[in-house]
FIPAVEX-767973 format. One record per residue: x, y, z of N, C-alpha, C in turn. Coordinates in steps of 0.1 Angstrom, whole numbers, plus 5000, padded with zeros to 4 digits. Example, Ala and Ser with C-alpha at 12.3 -4.5 7.8 and 13.67 -1.06 7.14 Angstrom:
<rovos>
513249435078512349555078513249675078/512849785071513749895071512950005079/
</rovos>
This chain:
<rovos>
851173884363849973864361849473724361/848373694370848073564370847473534359/847673414354847273334342846073264345/845473204334844373114337844372994347/845672954341845872814353845772854367/846372934370846672984384845373054389/844473074382843073104387842472984390/842672894384841872754384841872704399/842872754409843272744423842172744429/841372884425840072914433838872864426/837972834429836772784427835872904424/835072894413834173014409832973034416/832573144416831273164425829973164413/828873114420827673084415827273194409/826373214397825573324394824373364398/824173454400822973534409822973664412/821973724418821673874420823073974422/824173894429825373964432826073984418/825773954407826273964395826174114390/825274154394824874324390826174404397/826374364409827774454412829074364406/829074244404830174174403830674214389/829574234380829974294365830674444366/830474504374831074664376832274674378/833074554382834474564386835474564374/836574634374837174644363838474554363/838274444370839374354373838874204376/839674134377839273964379839573944391/838573934401838473914418839673814418/839573704412840673614414842173644414/842573754405843773794404843673854420/842773964419842874024434843273914443/842673794445842973724455844273684456/844973674445846473594442847473714448/846973874448847673954453847673954468/846673934473846473944486847273794494/847073694488847573534492848473484480/849473424485850473354478849573224474/849573184456848773104454849272984461/850172914466850272774467849572794484/849672884490848872884505847372874500/846772944489845372944487845172804485/845672744478845672614472845472514484/846572534496846172454506845172464512/844672584516843572614523842372524515/841972574503840772514496841172364497/842272314497842472144495841872074508/842272204518841672124533840272164534/839372264529838472284532837472184519/837972164511837372024503837471924509/838271874516838271764523837471764534/837271874543836471874555834971864552/834871934539833371934535832371824537/833271704535832671584531832571514547/833271564556833271524570832071544577/830771454582830171504589830271554606/831471554609832071604622832371714619/832471774606833171924605831472014599/830671944599829072014592828972124601/828572254596828072334604827072314612/826972354627825872324634825072444635/823772394634822572494634822072534644/822372494657821672564670822972524680/822872584689823972614701823872484708/824872394709825472254715825372334730/825672244738825672254752827172274753/827672334763829072344767829872214767/829372094772829871974774830271904757/828871924752828771924738829871944727/830072064728831172154722832772094729/832472084736834072014741834571884736/833271824736833471664730833471684714/832971774708832771804693834571814688/834971934696836371974694837271884695/837171784707838171704710838271574698/836771554694836971444683837471514670/836971654669837671684656839071664657/839871704669841171674671841771544667/840871484670841471324667841171284652/840271374647840071334632841071374626/841171524625842371574619843471474621/843971454630845071344633845071224623/843971194621843671054614843771114598/843271234594843471294580844671264575/845571324584846671354579847271454570/846271564572846271684562847471734558/848671714566849871764560850871644553/850971634540851771534534853271504543/853471404545854771334552855971404547/856071434537857271524528857471634535/856371694542856571834546857671864555/857571754565858371754574860171724573/860071694561861371694557862071834549/860871944548861572044539861972144549/862772264546863172374554862172424560/862572484571861872534585860872614579/861372734568860672824567859172754560/859672674549858372614539857572524548/858072454558857072354567856172444576/856972534582856072604590855072684584/855072734574854172844565853072724561/853672624556852372494553851672464562/852372474574851172424586850372534591/851072654591850172784594849072804587/849172754571848172774564846872684568/847372544571846372444573845872484587/846372544598845772614608844672734604/845172794594844172914590842872844588/842972744575841972674573840972604583/841272564591840872514601840072624613/840772704615840172794623838872854615/839072894602837872944597836572824597/836972704598835772604601835172614613/836372584621836272584638836972624646/837172754653837772824659838472744672/837572664679837872604689838972464684/838572424674839672314669840872364664/841272484663842572514657843172564668/842272634678842972684691843672574699/842672454700843172344703844372254701/844572254689845972234681847072304683/846672444682847472554684848572544697/847672524704848172484722848572404722/847972264719848172154727849472124718/849672124706850472084697851672194693/851172294685851972384683852872474694/852272524702852472634712853372514722/852872404728853572314737854972294727/854872244717856172164709857172314707/856472404702857672524701858472534714/857672544727858172604737859072474742/858672334740859472224744861072254735/860872284724862272314714863072444720/862472534724862972664728863672624742/863072504754863272554763864072394768/863672294758863972144764865572114756/866072024760866871944751866571784749/867571734743867671584734866671504749/866871504760866071414770864771444769/864271564763862671584763862371524748/862871494740862671434727861171354725/861371244736860171124737858771224739/858871294747857471384749857371474738/858571544730858071614719857271564708/857771434706857371354696856271284698/855671244712854671184717853471314716/853771454718852771564714852771574701/853771574690853671614680852871514673/852871374677852371294668850771264674/850471344682848871304687848871224700/849871154706849771034714849471094727/849871204729849271274741848671394742/847671454750847071564747847771664760/848471774753849371844759848771994764/849172064772848972204776849872294779/849772424782851072514786850272584798/850972584809850472614822851272744827/850772874823851573004826850673044837/849473114835849073204841848373154851/848373214864847973174876846373294881/845973244889844573324893845073474897/846173504903846273624908847373684900/847973584891849073674879848773604867/848873704858848773674844849973744836/849873864832850973934824852373954833/852073964846853473974851853773824857/854073724847854973614850855873594860/856873694863857873674871857273684886/856073724890855673724901854773584907/854873484894854073354897854473304910/853673204915853873144930853873034932/853672954918853872784922855272764919/855572684928857172654933857572514928/858772494926859272374924860472354930/860672304942861672274951862672144946/863772134947864572024944864871954958/864671844955864971734966866371644962/867571674966868471584964868471444968/867671444983867771274985866971204977/866271254968865271164958865371184942/866171284940866571354929865271374923/864271474929862771494924862871654926/861671704917861271814919860071824929/859771914934858671914943857572024940/856271994931855672094925854672154938/854672274944853372304948852872414947/851672414950850772554950850672594963/851172704970851072734982849372794986/848272804976847272884980846572874966/845372934966844272894955844773034944/845073144950845573274940847073214932/847673104937848673054930848472954920/847072904921846372804912846572834895/847172754888847272774871845772764870/845672864861844372864854844372944842/843072914833842872964819843672844809/844272764815844872664809844072564798/844572604785843572534772844172394773/843072304771842872164772843172074783/843272174796843672134808842372074815/841272144813840172134821839771974819/839571904810838871794809839771674800/841071734793841671614785843371594788/843771704790845371724788845871614800/846971554795847671444805848971474808/849571574804850771654804850971794803/851271864813851472024813852872054809/853272194805854272204805854072364814/854772344826854272404835855272494838/854972624843856172714847856172764863/857272734868857272734882858572814887/858772884901859972934906860572824911/861772784906862672684910863572724920/863572644930864172674946865072534948/866372584948867772424952867072414967/867772334969867672264985867872394994/869072474989869672575000868572685003/867272674996866372774995866572924987/867772894978867972974968867073014956/866473124951865573134940866273154930/865873084918866273054904865573084898/864773164898863673234890862673124883/861773204873860873094868861573034857/861172904858861572784850860372674844/860672634834859672534827859772394832/858672324835858972164838857772064831/858071964825857171884822856271814833/854871834837854371764843853171694841/853171554845851971474842850971494850/849671544846848671584850847471444854/847471384844846371274840847071124836/846671034837846970934834846370914821/847370894809846970924795845970844791/845570684793844970594793843570604798/843670684813842170704818841770824818/842670944816842371084820841871114834/842471024843842171044855843171094863/843071204870844271304878845371204884/846371234884847371154895847171214908/847571124921847571154934848371304934/847771364942848471504948848071614933/847271584927846971684916845471714918/844971824919843671884919843371964910/842571904896842371964883841371944881/840572054875839472084865838872164858/838072204854837372294842836872404849/837072554843836572674850835372704847/834672634836833372634834833072714820/831772754821831472824807831672974803/832472994791832773114788832173174777/832573314774831673364763831373314753/832773244748832673194734833873114735/834273024724835172924723835072804735/834172784738833872674744834072524744/834472514729835072414725836372364733/837272474734838372454745837972434759/838472314766838572304777839172384789/839172494791840172554800840072484813/841172514820841072434835841872494844/841872444855842972544867843572354874/844672394879845172284888845872344897/845672274907846872284920847672184924/848472194928849672064934849872084946/849771954953849971964968851471844971/852571924971853671874971854071754962/853871764949853671664938855171664933/855571544930856871504926856871464916/857871524907858471474892859971454894/860371384883861671364883862571464880/863971484884864971584879864871614865/864671504859865171524843863771614836/862771624844862071684838861771844834/862871914843863072014841863772034827/863072164820863572204806864872284812/866072214801867172264808867872334798/867372394788868472444777869172564783/868572644792869472754795870072714809/869472624819869972614833869472474836/870372424845870172264849870272274866/869972154869870172134883870871974885/871971974888872971864892871871764900/872471594902871771524909872271574922/872971664925873471664941872471834944/872171864934871072004936871972134935/872972134925873572244923873372294909/872472414910872072514898873172544891/873272514877874272524865873572604855/874172714851873672754839874372734824/873772644818874072584805873572654792/873872824792873672894785874672874773/874372824760875272814749874772844736/875672864728874972894714873973004715/874273104719873073184721872273254708/872673264697871873294685870973184683/871273054684870472954682868972974695/869373004706868772964718867773104716/868373214710867673344706866673334698/866973244692865973224679864773114683/865172994690864172954698863073014705/863873094713862573184721861873254717/862173324702861673384695860673314689/860773224686859773104679858673064688/859173044701857973014711856973114714/857673234714856973354721855973444710/856573444696855873514686855273434678/855373274678854673244669853173204674/852773224683851373214688850673344689/851373464686850773584682850673624669/851673544658851273574646850173454641/850073384648849073264644847673334646/847573444659846173494662845873574651/847173654647847073754638846573714627/847373594619846873544608845173504610/844673424621843273394622842473544623/843273624631842173744631841873834617/842873824611842973874595841573814587/841573704590840273604586839073634592/839173634604837673694607837573834605/838273894603837974064598837574034584/838073954575837673924561836073894560/835973794570834673704567833473844572/833673904585832973994588832674104577/833574144569833674254557832874184547/832874054546832274014533831074004534/830573944548829273944553828474064550/829274184557828574334553828274344541/829574304533829474404520828574324510/827974154512827074094502825974144509/825774174519824274204526824074334520/824874424521824574574515824274564502/825074494494824674484476823274414477/822774344482821474264480820474364487/820774404500819574484508819074584500/817774644498817474734491816374824502/816574954506815675034513815775154506/814675224506814275344498815075384485/814975514481815275554466814975654464/815475724452815475884451813875914448/813175804442811675854439811175754450/810175824455809575734465808575654463/808175674450807275584445807975494434/809275504435810275434424810675274429/811875274424812575134427813475164440/813575084449814475114461815775104458/817175124463818475094458818975034472/820074934465820774874478821674964485/821374944499822275024509823775044505/824374964500825474974494825875114487/824675174483824975284475824875434484/824375414496824475514504825675554512/826275664511827675714515827775674529/826975704537827175674551827275514553/826875444545826975284548828075234542/828775344530829875284526831075314534/830675454540831675494553831975404564/830575304568830575234578831675084574/831575044562831974934559833174914553/833175014544834374994533835774984541/836175094549836975114555837474964563/836574844569837074744574837274644561/836774654548837074604539838074624535/838874754534840274764532841074724541/840574744555841474684562841674534563/840774454558841074334556841974284546/842074384535842974344523844574394531/844574544534845774554539846574484549/845874424561845974364573846674214569/845674154559846074024557847674034550/847874124539849074144534850274174544/850174274554851074334563851374214573/850274104576850874014586851373874576/851173874565851973764557853373814556/853873924554855074004551855773994567/854874004578855574014591855873854592/855273764590855673594592856673584584/856773624571858073614566859073654572/859573744576860373814583860673714594/859573694602860073644615860573454612/859773394602860173264597861673284594/862173374581863573414580864373424591/863973464602864873494613865073384619/863773304622864273164629865073074623/864573064609865772974601866772994601/867473144601868673194600869473164613/868773134625869073164639869472974641/868672904634868972764632870172694625/869972784616871272774605872772814610/872872904621874072954624874073044637/874973014644874873124660875773214657/876373254646877373404644876373504642/876673604644875973734643874773774654/875273744667874273764677874073874680/874773974680874374104679873374144672/873774114660872574184648871574094648/871473944653869873874654869473924669/870173984677869574034688868574144686/869174234678868774364674867574314664/867374224656866474174648865374114655/865474044665864573974673863874064682/864374234685863874284693862974384686/863374404673862574474665861374344662/861174244658860274154653859274144666/859974164680858874154691858174284691/859074384689858074524691856974504678/857474474667856574474657855374364657/855774284667854174174668853574244678/854274304687853574354701852874454700/852874524686852074634683851074584675/851274524666850374464654849474344659/849774264669848774194675847174284679/847474364684846874454692845674514679/846374574669845874654659844974534651/845474434648844774324638843374284647/843674244660842774184670841774294672/842074404675841074524676840274564660/841174554654840074604639839274504637/839474374638838374264635837274244647/837774274657836774314670835774394666/836074514660835174634656834574604645/835274524635834674494622833374394623/833574294634832574214635831174284639/831574384651830174464655829774564646/830374644638829974724628829074644618/829674534612829074454603827374404611/827474354620826374324627825574404627/825874574632824774674631824274704616/825274674609825174734592824274634586/824074514589823274444586821874394593/821474514604820074514607819674394614/818574384616818174274627818774124618/818574134605818973994600820373964606/821274054608822574014613822773974625/821373964634821273944645821073774648/820473734634820373594635821473494639/821473414646822673334647823073294635/822173234625822573214611823473264604/823573434606824273514598825373494605/825773444615827273374620828073514627/827873634626828073744631828473734645/827073654655827373674665828273544670/828473444663829573324666831273404665/831073464653832273524652832673644661/831673684669832073814674832673734689/831873634695832073544705833473474707/833873454694835273314693835773414691/835873524686837173624684837873714694/836573734703836773834716838073774724/838273664726839473644734840873674727/841073674715842073704709842573844714/842073934719842474074725843174044736/842973924743843573924758844673794757/844473664751845173564754846573614745/847773514750848873534740849273674745/848973774754849373894758848273974753/847974044767846774144767847074274759/846274314749846474384742847374554742/846674564757847374704761849074694768/848874574774850374564778851274534767/850674444756851574434745852374554736/851074654737851674764729852774854739/852174834752853574884760854674844755/855174714753856674654749856774734738/855774754726856274814714856774944716/856175044725856375164726857875194731/858175094742859175094748860275104743/859975004731861274964719861575094712/860375144708860475264697861475394707/860975394718861375504727862875474728/863175344730864775334731865475354720/865175354708865675374695865575554693/864775614698864875734697865775824703/866375744719867075774728868575734722/868675624718870075554714870675654702/871875704705872775754696872675674681/872575544680872575474670871075414667/870275434657869175354654869175214654/868775094661869174984660867874894650/867774894638866474874634866774814621/867274674622868074614608866774574600/865374584602864374534597863674654589/864074794595863974914588862674974592/861774914603860774974604860675084612/861775124620861975234628863375344622/863475284610864775394603864175544600/862875584600862575714598863075794610/863275734620863775784632865275884630/866375824617867375874615866976014611/865876044605865576174597864576224605/864776234619863776284627863676464627/864776514625864976664624864076714613/864376654602863876704591862276674588/861976604596860376504597859876614605/860176634619859576734626859676874621/860276934613860477084609859677064596/858576944592857776974580856076984590/855177004580853777044584852877014570/851577014574850876974562851077064550/850977244554851177314541852677274534/853577274544855077234537855277114530/854377004533854176884525853376924513/852676974511851777034496852877094489/853877194495854377274487855577194481/855977084489857077014483856876904471/855576944466854676884456854176754455/853976714472853576574477852076594472/851576504464850276474462849476424474/848076504475847176454487846776294484/846376224470846076124471847376014466/848176024476849475944472849975864483/850975764482851575664493852475774502/852875864494853675934498853376034509/851776104506851476154515850876094529/850375964525850275914539851375864545/852275804538853675814545854075884554/854476004551855076114555854176174568/852976164565851976234577852276094589/852175954587852575904598854275904602/854975934594856175954602856476074611/855676194606855576294614854876254629/853876184627852876164639853776054649/854675984646855575904653856575984658/857176054653858176164655857576244669/856576314665855976394675855676314687/854876204686854676124697855876054706/856776024699858075994706858576094713/858776184703859176334711858676374727/857376384724856476424735856776294748/856176174742856476084755857876084760/859076074756860276114762860276224769/859876364765859776454771858876414786/857876374785857076374799857876284805/858276194801858876074809860276144817/860876234808862076304814861676414825/860476484824859976564830859776514845/858976384844858776354855859676274864/860876244855862076184863862676304870/862676444863863576554871862676594886/861376514885860376574895860776464904/861476404904861576294913860676154909/859976144901858876024898860175904892/859675804898860275664894859775644882/861075564875860875534859859675444855/859275324864858375274863856875354861/856675464873855575514872855675644860/856675684856856775794845856475714832/856775594831856375514820854875524818/854275454828852975404829852275554827/852675664831851575814830851775844816/852575794808852775844795852175764786/851375664788850575594779849375634772/848475704779847375764774847775894764/847375904753847576014747848876024743/849675924743851075924739851475804736/852275694742852675584738851475484734/850975494741849775404734849075434718/849175554715848675584702850075574695/851075564698852375554693852475414688/852075344695852175184695851275144682/850075204681848975164671849675264656/850075354659850475434648851575344640/852575314648853675224643853175094633/852175004641851674904635850874974624/850175034623849575094611850075124600/851375194602852475244594853075124585/853275024592854074934592853374844578/851674834583850774764574850974824562/850675004564850375044551851675014544/852875044546854174994537854374874533/853974784542853874624537852874614523/851774684525850574664514851074754497/851974874506852374964493853374864487/854274804493855274744487854874594481/853874554486853274444480852874484464/852174594465851074624455852374714439/853674734447854774784433855474674430/854974524435855774414424855374394411/856074334404855874344391854974234388/854374134397853274054394851574124394/851674244396850574304396850174384383/849074314378848774334364848274524365/848374584354847674724356846574764357/845574634357844374684361843874654373/844574604382844474574395844974724401/845974754396846474874403845475024408/844575024400843675164404842975104418/842275004420841474944425842374914445/843474854441844474834450844974984457/845075074447845375214452844175284461/842975264456841675284464841775224477/842175084480841975004493842975094503/844475104495845475174503844975304510/844375394497844275524504842775514515/842175454514840875434520841275384537/842175274534842475264549843475334555/844475404549845275494553844475634556/843775684551843175814556842075784567/841375654566840675624578841475604589/842775574590843475554601844175724604/844475784594844875924598843876004604/842675964603841376044608841275984623/841475894626841775844641842775904649/843575964643844676054651844676214646/843476244642843476384637843876454647/843276444664843176534673844976554677/845976454672847176444674847876554666/847476564652847876604643847976764644/846576824651846376944654847077004667/847076894676847576904692849276964686/850076894679851176904673851877014664/850577084659850477204650850977144635/850777024635851276974620850077044610/848977094617847877124609847377264614/846577324610845977444615844577494608/843577494610842577554606841777414598/840777424591840277314587840677244575/841377284567841977204555842477084554/843677034567843976904568842576804572/841776834577840676744582839776734570/839376844564838776844553839276744541/840776754538841276674527841776514535/841476494547841576344545840176314546/839176354555837776304552837176314538/837576384531836976414519837676314507/839076284511839376194501838876054506/838975994521838075904522836675894518/835975974517834675944515834475964501/835376034492835475984479836075834473/837175814479837475684476836475584479/835775604489834675494494833675494482/833175624478832275614466833175544455/834075574451834875494439835175364441/834875304453835175174452833675074453/832975184451831475094454831374994445/831674994432831474874423832274784423/833374804430834574714431834374594442/833474664451833374614468832874464466/831974444462831474284458832974174453/833374244443834074154435835574144448/835974254457836974214467836474154476/835174154481834374074491834673924484/834473894473834673734468835973704467/837173804466838473754469838873724483/838073804492838273774504837873634514/836573624504835373504510836073374509/835673264521836073154516834673064512/834672924511833572884504832272914516/831172894509829772944514829872854529/830172724528829872654540830972654549/831872724551833172784557832572914563/832073004555831573144560830573114569/829773044561828372974570827573114576/827173194566826273294566825173294560/823873294564822773274555822273394547/822873514550822973654545823973684538/825073594534825873644527826473534518/825473434513825873334506826173394492/827273324483827673384471826473364460/825873304461824573294452823973404451/823873504461823073624464821573604464/821173484468819673474468819373494484/819373624490819273644502817773624509/816873644502815673604509815273464508/815573404500815373264496816073194506/817473204511818273144521817573204532/817473294536816773354546815173274554/814273274540813173194541813673004544/814573004536814772854541815172824558/815972904561816472894574815272914585/814273004583813273044589812272904591/812372854579811172744576811372594581/812972604581813472464585814172454599/814072584606814372594618813672484626/814172384636813672294644812372324653/811172314649809872354657809372454652/809972524641809372664636807972674638/807472554629805972574627805172524635/805772434647804872344657804772434668/803272404673802872444686803972394697/804272514706805172444718804872354727/805572274730804972134740804572224753/805172354754804472394769803372514767/802772484756801672574754800672624762/799972534771799172504783799472594796/800972604797801372664806801772814804/801372874794801672994794800373074787/799172984785797773054781797373104795/796973254792796373344803795573264814/795973284828794873204836793673214836/793273314834791773334832791073284821/791573244810791673174795791573014801/792572994809792772824811791472804819/790972894829789772854839788672784828/788472854817787372834809787372694800/788872624801789372524790788472414797/
</rovos>
């Protein structure tokens, strides 16, 4: 149980109208926060926020800046962050897991303040350097150091105009010329132009570019990474042979200068090839240099999973912010009441409103914990791969499982955050549509998370493919344990809702939710495999057969797998010895709300597979969900406090922790620039007939 000293890490909230609901909670909200997040990581975030609050460059913007102003502001913020040295120097000598976790926490804090800033740093420093570590060697160390120390602005150029997910079909070429010992980078046409490259539009001077490597004999050696200078770092003018520009205004995240680039027989030194797994000799012979497979596998995992984990961390915070805004507003906003002429009641009292927003409040808690647990597994695996190269087969299995887990969880977390923002906006009525409510900014800045670092639907297919392989394998290869339920599939498939209750499993229990999910996944796996085998017998190729089982089968399987892992992670966290007795009831309600809400989404499948017949199962799941929402009502504001960042970071006029809703809205109305002034264009809008009389 957290002691008073641990609670001091988290600042108090001011007293005000929200205290009416805060006083109803049967637990300390700071203790709840320390279940969701590690104390040291919470302290890192608050330290960052305290330092940035006094920096004018990070003050909340009250009106929409032009696109160019947003890019300039984000670029200046990146430079200022480098000057502030937010991470103490001793961090870099710490073990890998501790160091990376610390830096991830800094990034989470920065993202909450300015998403464009954190994405620019994640792309230009984190993803670039991770990829360089994964694919480069000692000869690239100088570029690595320059990028890490912010001496150059970097980017990662993979996506092309006509190819994104299918990177193997990218068409930018790098042809080796033995006469000069250079690679010739060339863009055959506009469709092969690299595009959507973050930091490239206006600022990047160095790109880690993916291109098809050709040796002088014309042999294709596949997609390889190259370090390609784009601009002079001192003038930011492009080099001859490089056509580079900005792709223009986007829906959101306009602080990031996404760009496009084309190359016209542009030459780079041979040494700029990232040669960890393959190299070209000065004479032009391609040689495979694959060695220490365990370490390489771990490095590749670090390169391609780190970005997705970062997106999930940021998205779980975005989800939390949306839920906090909706809950605080619902506690303060009063409409109607039991007596037409009596006092009005807060809209949080209405069952329909609870059903709309409490599942997202619960999801914020569950997914925050599960993303933390997933990151722990990932960091431990990479650290192990760096320490030793033995046990390659086991490491391969772990990497494959983590990839499946990340590929299913990134869609779940980002889609849930997307939906939470929209529901919260609507739940806050007209006031939620104010820019000052911050829900619009949350929505626009979060939206690309569903696409970049892997389109959600495509990623889900990778997860379902791994699960299907485990189903078909003689031996299930799940060292992390996320698919170990498959070993019990015969017993699982023989059960149903009635049989589950007969065994004594209570409806309101973690066992009930867990066993429902295991049946759901087994049934979806069985149906997916059967559908593909039937198609194969009919002469349908494997590619088409797999694609044609996505809707209502593999796609649902991937989501169910991610939900199952999230719920199991939360259950495991709540069972630890540091969770006090007064927290267990509210944590259990959170678990049940999220669990029943998710089961309800799969209701059709439970009936299609005959797990349930009649209305009993649906009534039980939905009835439990509504009952738990009602029981969570008195705890909701305290949970929101546990999820909330400082007011200046949340930046929502309708969800300040002081609870002075209408005073805060009045201040925004009255201080809005020009709010009380006559428009400068007033003469132009007076009706023409009236204007003639003036």
